[in-house]
Phi, psi and omega in degrees: 000140180289143174294124183303325182293342177256347186276338184076012179231056183308306184306317182296312177300321170302316178294319182293320179297318178296325172296315183291328178295342177284351181315304184305316178296318181294319174300316176299315188287314189292328179291321179292331179283331188245340182069022183215115177298320181299306182295317175309313179295322177300319182289324179293324176302310185294327180289323177287330175297320178291329178294311186281349174286347180276158176285164182303322182294320181294320175297315182300330184283347182286118178294318183229095176311316177299318178292321181296316183293320177299316177298313187292314178301321185289320182293320178296321184291323178301319178293315178298321183294326178294319178284334187296327181297318180290313178304319184280346175285333179269353184294144178272116181082197181277148180255121186243137178307151181289121183295149189236128179281160182260163169291341171231158182246139186265117184228125178045047178073008180233160177260142178232148188292151174200163181219162170248169187295323186228112183298333177294342186258010175276144170266128176292131190266120172213187186293345180282357173245358179293151192302327180290324173299310182295325180289329172294322178298325178301333182276359187268161172283158182305320177297318178299312181304309187296308186299312177305301185299319181291318187276312188274334181269311186258002170067031177279143177288160183294337172296317176291321175299318182298323172300321185288310187270354182074030180231173177287156170309317182301313186295323181292321181294325176289328177294316184291321180294319178293320173299318177300322178297325175293320180295312181297323182290337184260350191266141168247172182298120184289142178278153177302147184298327174299318178294317179300310179308311178299313179299318179293325178293315177303319179297313181301311183298320183288326175295318178296328184266358184053041182268093191299318186294317179290325173301306179308322183286342178269348183257141172295148179307326178260024182306159171224145175237125182239131178251150177225100181258346180060020180080354184265331176225164183290126176207157178296141181281327177244154177300145175269132188241143179095137187300310183294323181292326178287325177297313179294323182296310184292329174295318184296324182289325180292327177287327188279335180236076186293341177261027175279130179243147183245129179241128177291134182205162171276124176244116180053042176079004180232162173304131175209191182227152174237122181265132189235150168231124185047046178073003180257118179307123175244351174200145175238128184246129170247150188229143172245116184253131179214140175050044172067023176216163180273123185263324181216144171232126171252125182238116181255117181255335182309111188300334181287343176265004180254004187306314183297323184288334184271351176261354188284000000 
């Protein structure tokens, strides 16, 4: 990029800087809307392509470049969410949101520094990107999801949301309200972060030891484990249900892949595990902990969803 002091086009460069600075916000928004970092990056790229396809005069006429970019990105996501339902009906096995690595890694209960190549490409980690939250978002209609994320997560007014989704403010208020009911209906009391970390670490140790009884003791009786291989690698087609069945399944996996190593890691802002073979991530596991037991395990094995993990 040319230095503004040398280009002779100060106002244009100032505008360009303002537009590029929106990238972090757009990545954060589109990841939450789509549950896929890969698709989120594609949407942001397409949004900027549309911005630069306009004439300089058209861009100058935009009062709020950030608002324009958000509107376009959200509308692209709305279209993608509509088509995603049909795509996921053809998906082999269960579809789990793409797991997200952190800028810092959780190791033995402490945080160690780490960086990504471009801070603008990081997704801010908070409760709205934990795996349990994203899975509930997947159950919503596209309009519900967009209205809820824009209003409740990013604090856009219902008038602004209405302009983006093409509905009335009252209709968007109803969409967000319906989405909130889904969230409340699916949530249980969250365990303290330290307790979640302890349980995940204990699960790792019991899994490594192939200790079925210890694994059962860490799982809720009605726990569920869901695998996502996308038809590209071997994974269970349907979720495994029940503590004993899950314990035996994971112990069997350690028997089947003796060179598997487990690494504690932050997964979507919470303690999780990365399974590696020869140092290469082959699976990323996210956990939902409630009432001092592991309630849900999501294991993503689809290599297309592990690209970001292999670049960390």
